C-alpha positions as CSV (number, residue, x, y, z in Angstrom):
1,M,106.4,90.8,58.1
2,R,110.2,89.2,59.6
3,R,110.1,89.0,62.9
4,N,111.8,91.9,65.1
5,I,115.4,90.9,67.4
6,Y,116.4,93.1,70.1
7,L,119.6,94.2,68.7
8,S,121.0,97.0,71.7
9,K,119.5,95.7,75.0
10,L,119.9,98.9,77.5
11,T,119.8,98.4,81.3
12,L,116.9,101.1,82.8
13,K,119.6,103.4,83.5
14,E,121.2,104.0,80.5
15,A,117.7,103.5,78.4
16,Q,116.5,106.5,80.9
17,E,120.0,108.3,80.0
18,K,119.8,107.5,76.2
19,F,116.2,108.6,76.3
20,Y,116.5,112.0,78.0
21,K,119.8,112.9,76.7
22,T,118.8,113.0,73.9
23,L,115.1,115.2,74.1
24,L,117.3,117.6,76.1
25,K,119.5,118.0,73.2
26,Y,116.8,119.2,71.2
27,K,114.4,120.4,73.8
28,L,112.2,118.2,73.8
29,A,112.0,117.2,77.5
30,Q,111.6,121.3,78.6
31,P,109.0,122.7,81.3
32,L,106.1,123.5,79.2
33,K,104.8,127.4,78.9
34,G,102.2,128.4,81.1
35,E,98.7,129.3,80.7
36,L,96.5,131.8,82.6
37,V,93.8,130.1,84.4
38,S,90.9,130.9,87.3
39,T,92.5,130.9,90.9
40,E,89.0,129.0,91.4
41,D,90.1,126.0,88.9
42,S,93.8,125.6,89.7
43,L,93.9,123.0,92.2
44,G,96.3,120.2,91.2
45,R,98.0,122.4,88.4
46,I,101.7,123.3,88.5
47,T,102.5,127.4,89.0
48,A,104.3,128.7,85.8
49,E,105.9,131.3,87.5
50,P,106.1,132.5,91.1
51,V,103.4,134.2,92.5
52,F,103.2,137.1,94.2
53,A,100.6,138.8,96.5
54,K,98.7,141.5,95.3
55,I,97.2,142.8,98.3
56,S,97.8,142.1,102.0
57,S,95.7,140.0,104.0
58,P,94.3,141.2,106.1
59,H,94.2,144.8,104.6
60,Y,93.3,146.1,107.7
61,Q,93.6,145.8,111.1
62,V,90.2,143.6,112.6
63,A,89.0,142.0,115.7
64,A,90.0,138.7,115.9
65,M,87.2,138.2,118.6
66,D,84.1,138.9,119.3
67,G,83.6,141.3,122.3
68,V,84.3,145.2,122.5
69,V,87.1,147.3,121.8
70,V,88.9,148.9,124.4
71,R,92.1,151.3,124.6
72,A,94.1,149.3,126.6
73,R,95.6,152.3,128.5
74,D,91.6,152.7,130.3
75,T,92.3,149.1,131.4
76,Y,95.4,148.7,133.4
77,E,93.8,149.2,136.8
78,A,91.6,146.3,136.5
79,S,91.8,143.4,138.8
80,E,89.5,140.7,139.9
81,S,89.8,142.3,143.2
82,S,89.1,145.5,141.9
83,P,87.1,145.0,138.4
84,I,86.2,148.8,136.7
85,N,83.2,149.6,134.2
86,L,83.9,151.1,131.2
87,K,81.1,153.4,128.9
88,I,80.1,152.6,125.8
89,N,80.8,154.8,123.0
90,Q,83.2,156.3,125.6
91,D,85.1,153.6,126.4
92,F,84.2,150.7,124.6
93,Y,82.3,149.4,121.5
94,F,80.3,146.1,120.6
95,I,83.1,144.6,117.7
96,N,82.3,140.9,116.1
97,T,84.8,138.7,114.7
98,G,86.8,140.5,111.2
99,N,84.9,144.3,111.9
100,P,87.6,146.6,111.6
101,I,89.1,148.4,114.4
102,P,87.6,152.1,115.5
103,H,90.4,154.7,115.3
104,G,91.8,155.3,118.8
105,F,91.1,152.0,120.2
106,D,94.2,149.2,120.4
107,A,92.6,146.2,122.0
108,V,89.5,143.9,121.9
109,I,88.2,141.3,125.1
110,K,87.0,138.3,124.9
111,I,82.9,138.5,124.9
112,E,82.7,135.8,127.7
113,D,85.5,137.8,130.0
114,I,83.3,140.7,130.9
115,N,79.7,141.4,132.7
116,L,77.4,143.6,131.2
117,L,75.5,146.1,132.9
118,N,71.9,147.3,131.8
119,E,70.9,151.5,132.2
120,F,69.2,150.0,135.4
121,R,72.5,148.9,137.2
122,G,69.8,145.8,136.9
123,D,71.6,142.9,136.3
124,K,75.5,143.3,137.7
125,N,76.6,140.0,137.5
126,K,75.2,139.0,134.4
127,N,78.0,137.6,131.6
128,I,77.4,139.3,128.1
129,S,77.9,136.1,126.3
130,N,74.1,135.2,127.3
131,N,72.9,137.6,125.7
132,F,75.6,138.9,122.9
133,T,73.5,137.4,119.8
134,D,70.3,139.4,121.1
135,D,70.8,142.8,119.6
136,S,68.0,144.4,121.0
137,K,69.6,143.9,124.8
138,E,72.6,144.6,123.4
139,E,71.2,147.5,122.7
140,N,70.1,148.7,126.9
141,I,74.2,148.0,127.7
142,K,75.6,151.1,128.8
143,E,78.5,149.7,130.8
144,V,80.2,146.5,130.7
145,K,82.6,145.2,133.8
146,I,86.3,144.0,133.4
147,F,88.0,142.0,135.7
148,S,91.7,142.3,134.4
149,A,94.0,144.7,132.2
150,V,94.2,143.9,128.4
151,F,97.2,144.9,126.2
152,P,97.4,146.6,122.9
153,G,97.0,144.9,120.1
154,Q,95.5,141.6,122.3
155,H,92.9,139.9,119.9
156,I,93.7,142.4,117.2
157,R,94.8,140.7,113.1
158,N,97.5,143.7,112.0
159,I,97.7,144.5,108.5
160,G,99.8,141.9,106.4
161,E,99.3,139.3,109.2
162,D,99.0,136.7,107.0
163,V,100.2,137.8,103.1
164,V,102.0,141.2,102.5
165,A,101.7,142.7,99.4
166,N,104.4,141.8,97.1
167,Q,104.9,139.2,99.5
168,L,105.9,135.7,97.5
169,I,103.1,133.0,98.9
170,I,104.0,129.9,95.9
171,P,107.4,129.5,93.6
172,V,107.8,128.2,90.5
173,N,106.7,124.7,89.7
174,H,104.6,124.2,92.8
175,K,101.6,121.8,92.9
176,I,98.8,123.5,93.7
177,R,97.0,122.6,97.2
178,P,93.3,123.7,98.5
179,V,95.7,125.7,101.0
180,D,97.2,127.5,98.5
181,I,94.1,128.3,96.5
182,G,93.2,130.3,100.2
183,A,96.3,131.8,100.2
184,L,96.2,132.8,96.6
185,L,92.7,134.0,96.8
186,A,93.4,136.1,100.5
187,G,96.7,137.8,98.6
188,G,94.0,139.2,95.7
189,V,95.6,136.7,92.7
190,N,92.3,135.8,90.9
191,Q,94.4,134.1,88.1
192,L,97.7,133.2,87.5
193,F,100.1,131.1,85.3
194,V,100.2,127.1,85.2
195,R,102.0,125.0,83.1
196,R,99.9,123.4,80.6
197,K,99.4,119.9,81.0
198,P,101.0,117.5,78.7
199,K,98.9,116.4,75.6
200,V,99.7,112.4,75.3
201,T,97.6,110.7,72.7
202,V,97.5,106.9,73.9
203,I,97.0,104.3,70.7
204,P,96.4,100.4,71.6
205,T,97.5,98.2,68.6
206,G,95.9,94.7,67.8
207,D,93.7,92.7,65.8
208,E,92.6,90.6,68.7
209,L,91.3,93.6,70.8
210,I,88.1,94.5,71.1
211,P,86.6,97.3,73.4
212,P,85.1,97.1,76.4
213,G,81.5,95.7,76.8
214,E,81.4,94.7,73.6
215,E,80.5,90.9,73.2
216,I,83.7,88.8,74.2
217,S,84.4,85.2,72.2
218,P,87.6,83.2,71.7
219,G,90.7,85.2,70.1
220,K,89.0,88.1,71.7
221,I,90.3,90.3,74.1
222,I,88.8,93.2,75.9
223,E,91.4,96.8,75.6
224,F,92.2,98.0,79.1
225,N,95.6,98.8,78.7
226,S,95.0,102.3,77.5
227,K,92.3,103.0,80.5
228,I,95.1,102.2,82.9
229,I,97.5,104.5,81.2
230,K,94.5,107.2,80.7
231,G,94.7,107.0,84.2
232,L,98.1,107.2,85.0
233,I,99.0,109.8,82.9
234,Y,95.8,112.1,84.4
235,E,97.5,111.1,88.2
236,W,100.7,112.3,86.6
237,G,99.4,115.5,85.7
238,G,98.8,115.2,81.8
239,E,96.0,114.6,79.6
240,A,95.0,112.2,77.7
241,R,93.8,111.1,74.4
242,V,93.2,107.2,74.2
243,Y,93.1,106.3,70.4
244,E,90.5,104.1,68.7
245,I,92.2,100.5,68.5
246,V,94.2,100.0,65.4
247,K,94.8,97.2,63.6
248,D,97.7,95.0,62.4
249,I,98.3,96.5,59.5
250,P,101.6,98.5,58.7
251,Q,100.2,101.4,57.0
252,D,97.1,102.2,59.1
253,L,99.8,102.5,61.9
254,K,101.8,104.3,59.9
255,K,98.8,106.9,58.9
256,V,98.0,107.7,62.3
257,L,101.7,108.2,63.7
258,K,101.8,111.0,61.1
259,K,98.5,112.4,62.6
260,V,98.9,112.8,65.7
261,K,102.6,113.6,66.2
262,Q,101.9,117.2,65.6
263,Q,99.0,117.0,67.9
264,N,100.7,116.2,71.1
265,D,103.5,116.6,73.4
266,I,104.1,112.9,73.7
267,V,102.7,109.7,71.6
268,V,102.3,106.4,73.1
269,V,101.6,102.8,71.2
270,I,100.4,100.3,72.8
271,A,101.5,97.2,71.9
272,G,103.8,95.9,68.9
273,S,106.7,96.0,70.3
274,S,108.0,92.9,71.1
275,A,109.9,90.3,69.2
276,G,106.5,88.3,67.6
277,S,106.0,89.1,63.4
278,K,103.3,91.6,63.9
279,D,105.3,93.8,66.2
280,F,106.3,95.9,63.7
281,T,106.4,99.5,65.6
282,S,110.0,99.9,66.0
283,E,109.9,99.8,61.8
284,I,107.1,102.6,61.4
285,V,108.7,104.6,63.9
286,K,112.2,104.1,62.0
287,S,110.5,104.8,58.7
288,I,108.9,108.5,59.9
289,G,111.4,108.9,62.9
290,D,113.8,107.8,64.8
291,V,114.2,104.5,67.7
292,L,116.8,105.7,70.2
293,V,116.4,102.7,72.1
294,H,115.0,98.7,71.7
295,G,115.0,96.6,74.8
296,V,115.4,97.4,77.9
297,A,116.6,94.8,80.3
298,I,113.9,94.8,82.7
299,M,111.4,92.4,83.8
300,P,108.8,93.0,83.0
301,G,108.8,95.5,80.3
302,K,111.6,94.2,77.9
303,P,110.1,95.7,74.6
304,T,109.9,99.1,75.2
305,I,110.8,101.3,72.0
306,L,111.9,104.9,73.1
307,G,111.9,107.3,70.3
308,I,111.2,110.2,68.6
309,I,109.3,111.2,65.2
310,D,109.0,114.6,63.6
311,N,110.3,116.8,67.0
312,T,107.8,114.7,69.7
313,P,108.9,112.1,71.8
314,F,107.6,108.2,71.5
315,I,107.3,105.6,73.8
316,G,105.8,102.0,72.7
317,L,105.3,100.3,75.3
318,P,104.7,96.5,75.8
319,G,101.0,95.0,75.5
320,Y,101.1,92.5,78.8
321,P,99.6,95.5,81.0
322,V,102.4,94.8,83.8
323,S,104.9,95.5,81.9
324,A,103.4,98.7,80.2
325,I,102.4,99.8,83.0
326,I,105.8,99.3,84.5
327,S,107.7,100.5,81.2
328,A,105.5,103.9,81.4
329,E,106.1,104.3,85.3
330,Q,110.2,104.3,84.5
331,F,109.8,106.2,81.1
332,L,106.4,108.0,80.6
333,K,106.2,109.5,84.1
334,P,109.5,111.2,84.2
335,L,108.6,112.8,81.1
336,I,105.6,114.0,82.3
337,F,106.8,115.6,85.2
338,R,110.0,117.6,83.1
339,K,107.4,119.0,81.0
340,L,105.7,119.9,84.0
341,G,109.2,121.3,85.8
342,L,108.9,118.7,88.8
343,T,110.8,116.0,89.6
344,V,109.6,111.9,90.6
345,K,109.9,111.2,93.9
346,R,111.1,108.3,95.3
347,R,108.4,105.8,97.0
348,E,109.2,105.5,100.4
349,E,111.4,101.9,100.5
350,I,111.4,99.8,104.3
351,K,113.1,96.4,105.2
352,V,111.8,93.3,104.7
353,H,112.1,89.4,104.7
354,M,111.6,87.3,101.9
355,A,109.0,84.8,103.3
356,H,109.2,82.6,99.7
357,K,112.6,82.0,97.8
358,V,112.2,83.8,94.2
359,V,114.7,82.5,91.3
360,S,115.6,85.7,88.7
361,H,116.6,85.8,85.2
362,L,119.8,86.9,85.6
363,G,120.6,89.9,82.7
364,D,117.3,91.5,83.7
365,E,116.3,93.6,86.4
366,E,113.2,92.9,87.7
367,F,110.2,94.1,89.1
368,L,108.6,91.8,91.7
369,R,105.1,92.3,92.9
370,V,104.6,91.2,96.8
371,K,102.8,91.6,99.3
372,L,103.5,92.5,103.1
373,G,102.8,91.3,106.3
374,N,104.0,91.4,110.4
375,I,104.8,88.2,111.8
376,D,105.8,88.8,115.1
377,G,107.8,92.5,114.7
378,K,109.0,91.4,111.4
379,I,107.9,92.7,108.0
380,M,107.5,89.8,105.6
381,S,107.5,90.2,101.8
382,Y,105.4,87.4,100.2
383,P,105.8,87.7,96.0
384,L,102.5,87.5,93.7
385,S,102.2,86.6,90.7
386,R,104.9,87.4,88.7
387,G,103.7,86.7,84.7
388,A,103.3,90.0,83.3
389,G,99.5,89.7,82.1
390,V,98.4,89.5,85.4
391,V,97.1,92.8,86.2
392,T,95.8,92.3,89.5
393,S,99.1,91.3,90.6
394,L,99.5,95.3,90.9
395,V,96.0,95.5,92.2
396,E,97.1,93.5,95.4
397,A,100.5,94.6,95.6
398,D,101.7,96.6,98.9
399,A,105.3,96.9,97.4
400,L,108.0,96.1,94.6
401,I,111.2,95.0,95.0
402,R,114.0,95.3,92.3
403,I,116.0,92.9,91.7
404,P,119.3,93.6,90.5
405,L,120.2,92.4,86.5
406,L,123.6,90.5,88.2
407,K,121.5,88.7,90.6
408,E,119.7,85.4,90.6
409,G,117.3,86.1,92.9
410,V,116.6,86.3,96.8
411,D,117.1,83.4,99.3
412,F,113.8,82.9,101.6
413,G,114.6,84.8,104.7
414,E,116.7,87.5,102.9
415,E,116.2,90.8,103.8
416,V,115.6,93.8,101.3
417,E,114.3,96.5,100.2
418,V,111.3,97.2,99.0
419,E,109.2,100.5,97.5
420,L,106.3,100.6,99.0
421,L,103.0,100.8,97.2
422,E,100.2,101.3,100.2
423,D,100.5,103.2,103.6
424,S,103.1,101.9,105.2
425,N,100.3,102.1,108.5
426,R,98.0,99.5,106.6
427,I,100.4,96.6,106.4
428,K,101.0,96.0,110.3
429,N,97.0,95.2,109.6
430,N,97.4,93.0,107.4
431,I,96.0,89.4,108.2
432,I,98.1,86.7,106.3
433,V,96.4,83.5,105.8
434,T,98.2,81.0,103.9
435,G,96.7,77.3,102.9
436,S,93.8,75.9,101.3
437,H,91.6,77.9,99.0
438,D,88.0,78.5,99.1
439,L,85.5,80.7,98.2
440,V,84.7,81.4,101.5
441,L,87.8,83.7,101.9
442,D,86.6,86.1,99.6
443,I,83.1,86.8,102.0
444,L,85.6,86.9,104.8
445,R,87.9,89.4,103.3
446,N,85.1,91.8,102.4
447,E,82.9,91.4,105.3
448,L,86.4,92.4,107.0
449,R,87.2,95.3,104.8
450,E,83.8,96.7,105.8
451,E,82.9,96.2,109.2
452,F,86.4,97.4,110.2
453,S,88.5,98.7,107.2
454,D,91.2,99.5,108.7
455,F,92.6,95.5,108.9
456,N,92.8,93.6,105.6
457,L,92.9,89.6,104.8
458,V,95.7,88.6,102.5
459,S,95.1,84.6,101.4
460,F,97.7,82.9,99.7
461,N,96.2,79.6,98.0
462,V,99.2,77.2,98.5
463,G,97.2,73.9,99.8
464,S,97.0,72.7,103.1
465,M,99.9,71.3,103.7
466,G,101.8,74.6,102.8
467,G,99.6,76.3,105.5
468,L,101.1,74.1,107.6
469,L,104.6,74.3,106.5
470,A,103.8,78.3,106.4
471,L,102.8,78.6,110.5
472,K,105.8,76.4,110.9
473,Q,108.6,78.7,109.8
474,K,106.7,81.3,111.0
475,R,105.8,83.6,108.0
476,T,101.6,83.3,108.4
477,H,99.1,84.5,111.3
478,L,97.0,81.7,110.0
479,A,96.8,78.7,108.0
480,T,93.3,77.0,106.3
481,A,93.4,73.0,106.5
482,H,91.0,70.5,105.3
483,L,93.5,67.6,105.6
484,L,91.8,64.2,105.9
485,D,94.2,61.1,107.8
486,P,93.7,58.1,105.9
487,E,94.2,56.1,108.9
488,S,92.2,57.5,111.4
489,G,89.4,59.7,109.2
490,E,90.2,62.7,111.7
491,Y,90.4,65.8,109.8
492,N,93.7,67.6,110.4
493,F,94.5,67.1,114.3
494,P,97.1,64.1,113.2
495,Y,99.1,66.3,110.5
496,I,98.9,69.0,113.1
497,K,100.3,66.9,115.6
498,K,103.2,65.6,113.2
499,M,104.2,69.1,111.6
500,L,103.9,71.2,114.8
501,P,104.4,68.8,117.7
502,Q,105.8,72.1,119.6
503,R,103.6,75.5,118.9
504,E,100.3,75.7,121.0
505,L,97.2,76.5,118.6
506,I,93.6,76.8,118.8
507,I,92.0,75.3,116.3
508,V,88.5,77.3,114.8
509,N,86.2,75.3,112.2
510,L,85.6,77.6,109.6
511,T,82.7,75.3,107.8
512,Y,82.1,71.9,106.4
513,R,81.3,71.8,102.8
514,E,80.5,69.5,100.2
515,Q,83.5,68.1,98.1
516,G,82.9,66.0,94.3
517,I,82.9,65.8,90.9
518,M,83.0,69.2,88.8
519,V,81.0,68.0,85.6
520,K,79.9,70.3,82.8
521,R,76.1,70.7,82.3
522,G,74.6,67.8,81.2
523,N,77.4,65.7,82.7
524,P,77.6,64.7,78.9
525,K,80.2,62.2,79.9
526,N,78.0,60.4,82.2
527,I,80.4,60.4,85.6
528,K,78.1,59.1,88.7
529,G,81.5,58.3,91.0
530,I,85.0,58.3,91.3
531,D,85.2,54.8,89.3
532,D,84.4,56.7,86.4
533,L,87.2,58.9,86.0
534,V,89.6,55.9,84.6
535,K,87.5,55.5,81.8
536,K,89.4,56.3,78.3
537,D,87.7,59.2,77.0
538,I,87.4,61.5,80.5
539,K,90.1,64.0,80.9
540,F,90.8,65.1,84.6
541,I,92.4,68.0,86.1
542,N,94.3,67.6,89.6
543,R,95.2,69.9,92.5
544,Q,98.4,70.7,93.7
545,K,100.4,67.8,95.9
546,G,100.1,69.0,99.4
547,S,96.0,70.2,98.9
548,G,93.3,69.0,100.9
549,T,92.0,67.9,98.0
550,R,94.3,66.4,96.4
551,V,94.3,64.0,100.2
552,L,91.0,63.5,99.4
553,L,91.6,62.3,96.1
554,D,94.0,60.0,96.7
555,Y,92.7,58.7,99.7
556,L,89.1,57.6,97.9
557,L,91.4,56.3,95.1
558,K,93.0,54.0,97.3
559,K,89.5,52.7,99.2
560,K,88.7,51.7,96.3
561,G,91.3,50.5,94.7
562,I,92.2,52.4,91.7
563,N,96.1,53.5,89.9
564,P,96.2,57.2,90.0
565,L,98.5,57.1,86.2
566,D,94.8,55.3,85.3
567,I,93.8,58.3,85.4
568,Q,94.2,60.9,82.5
569,G,95.4,64.3,83.7
570,Y,96.1,62.9,87.3
571,S,99.5,64.8,87.3
572,K,98.0,68.0,85.5
573,E,98.1,70.1,88.6
574,E,96.4,73.5,89.3
575,Y,96.0,75.8,92.6
576,T,92.4,76.8,93.5
577,H,89.0,75.4,93.2
578,L,88.0,78.1,90.3
579,M,91.1,77.5,88.2
580,V,90.2,73.7,87.9
581,A,86.4,74.4,87.7
582,S,87.6,77.0,85.2
583,A,89.1,74.3,83.0
584,V,86.3,72.6,83.3
585,A,84.2,75.1,81.7
586,E,86.0,76.3,78.8
587,G,86.3,72.2,77.9
588,S,90.4,71.8,77.7
589,V,88.9,68.7,80.7
590,D,86.1,66.8,81.6
591,A,85.9,66.8,85.3
592,S,88.1,68.0,88.3
593,L,87.5,67.1,91.8
594,G,86.2,70.3,93.6
595,I,83.8,71.7,95.9
596,L,80.4,72.4,94.9
597,S,80.4,76.7,95.1
598,A,82.9,76.9,92.8
599,A,80.9,74.3,90.4
600,K,77.7,76.6,90.6
601,T,80.2,79.8,89.9
602,F,81.0,78.3,86.9
603,H,77.4,76.7,86.1
604,L,78.6,73.4,86.3
605,D,77.2,69.7,87.7
606,F,78.4,68.6,90.7
607,V,78.3,64.9,91.9
608,P,79.2,64.9,95.6
609,V,81.7,62.5,96.7
610,A,82.6,63.5,100.6
611,K,81.7,66.5,103.0
612,E,84.7,67.5,104.7
613,R,86.0,69.9,108.0
614,Y,87.5,73.3,106.9
615,D,89.7,74.9,110.0
616,I,91.7,77.5,110.6
617,I,94.6,77.0,112.4
618,I,95.5,79.6,115.0
619,P,98.9,80.4,116.9
620,K,98.4,81.0,120.8
621,E,100.1,84.0,120.6
622,Y,97.9,85.5,117.8
623,H,94.5,84.5,119.1
624,S,94.2,87.5,121.6
625,S,95.8,90.1,118.9
626,L,92.8,92.6,118.0
627,K,92.7,91.4,114.4
628,I,92.7,88.1,114.9
629,Q,89.7,89.1,117.4
630,K,88.2,91.2,115.2
631,L,88.5,88.5,112.0
632,L,86.7,85.6,114.5
633,T,84.2,88.4,115.5
634,I,83.1,88.9,111.4
635,I,83.7,84.8,111.2
636,R,80.5,84.6,113.7
637,S,78.5,87.2,112.3
638,E,75.0,86.4,111.0
639,K,75.5,88.9,108.4
640,F,78.8,86.6,107.3
641,R,76.9,83.4,107.7
642,K,74.0,84.1,105.1
643,K,76.0,85.1,102.8
644,V,78.3,81.9,102.8
645,L,75.4,80.2,103.0
646,S,74.0,81.6,100.0
647,L,76.8,80.1,97.5
648,G,75.7,76.5,98.6
649,G,77.5,73.3,100.0
650,Y,78.2,74.8,103.1
651,D,77.6,73.9,106.7
652,L,78.1,76.5,109.3
653,S,76.9,74.5,112.5
654,Q,80.7,74.8,114.2
655,S,81.4,78.0,112.5
656,G,83.5,80.0,114.8
657,K,83.8,77.1,117.6
658,V,86.6,76.7,118.8
659,I,87.1,73.1,118.3
660,K,91.1,72.2,120.2
661,E,93.0,73.9,122.1
């Protein structure tokens, strides 16, 4: 099949307007009719009509307190200095909360505000509250003593105090909350009409897809996009059905679309919408319906298709997960809300400052995923991975930055507006750590959340030098480093002195760890040390410039007189120990320098070459803050130590100790 080309890429606003205007024209975006449901089962549903009370609540005069019911006029002469006695069955009756008020009585005195007198007048000063729960003692009470006057209506709930018959309880297009259910039931409403949930069928497509749980193999991808979209549809108030995976056979997709179009309010196809030779969805839709939009100027999400198939709105989402989610947020969510009679509320927006420069593609509105952190009272924004296939970037994101389509990016320090995805109160408790990567940081993050759930450790793996630079530019709370100085043989101190001479810092050891050459199980290339990396049949992958591991490698090569360019793959870089270990595991390279715990994670063999010190560098002004002290508490805990040691390759004899300040 010929390759598709975007012939009419529209801006986001243009695409939305064209889609919804067309749907409204054909009455395909109207609020759905109502269905009758039990009030008790209506939580989260949207009212299809206003709901009025059928009865008043309360529907009789009712006691609001436990005590005695009296006529207010009988109490007017009572005072602390001149209390009066009231006789049972004549001047008062005992009453409990919720009991009806007897005819002719108009006030309630709380049980703790009276004294009881028994029939023999033997316990004149005994408080009734000590005896009221005992019915046998209550039967002996003939009089009570009161010490103040009461007014008519005191501690009495009148008819309709809460709800009056025929009063509007909740209006149309209202999302029902637990408190609403209570008010409805109190008003005698046991059933009500709510909007029918929009029915959406989600159809994943692709030869490469396999269902979750099936054994994976090269060329096969677990299909999870439909599960994300299904969850979003549920959150937005819809009812989703995920169709079985449809292979890249045009007639198969056409047959499925014809089958489901009449059974749903919306049809969604995932993948098959971009410019690839197998991306034939738009052609199929054209053959049985109308394509209104194919291509939207957003990134990610450009290959979105919007159309109509036989009076059913159609949305074609891109195959990459982040693209699919962003597109669904912009087109599917508003459509579901329209069918429920709702409008999409804007997320909370705040001003932040960029921690890094970001270059964006001119002509596309970019949805940039970011983490946020409060550094010296200024909210900083940290860009996450921009790949359309990196779903974890949305898992980690605190906010979205929308870079306008006519802007080429944002500069370091520039003030921008973000849409919050996370509670703004949690952002202030993010601890930003920038620098060298280690698996220990993942354990530290999890333990911190488990023990102190308000706090979160956010790490950016940019290498040891990158961490020190972030401290210098005041865009991180902490840095992690393991920089070996070739001249002195010291770790970290010489670099800190050179890069941060004016900043007061406290250096805490996190761990000593083993660095070595990671190779495939069985060491098929018989690599025994650094010298073997220059062999012609060995492919290597390096860590990025500025990382402590790269500094260590260069030091070892120089010490042995080896030219780095003699190593095949020396210039090929990755940013974490896990990424280089995965490259060795899948066979694209033969070796890399990394830590033992990463090698064990991927079941690799390990040739030790050095033991190094891995430190946390803390600015003195942050050291005494609550969040840093909580973090240090975790580092010094026995539970944390046990989990780290279980990884292998770590020495925690100095962990948590201040080694320089």
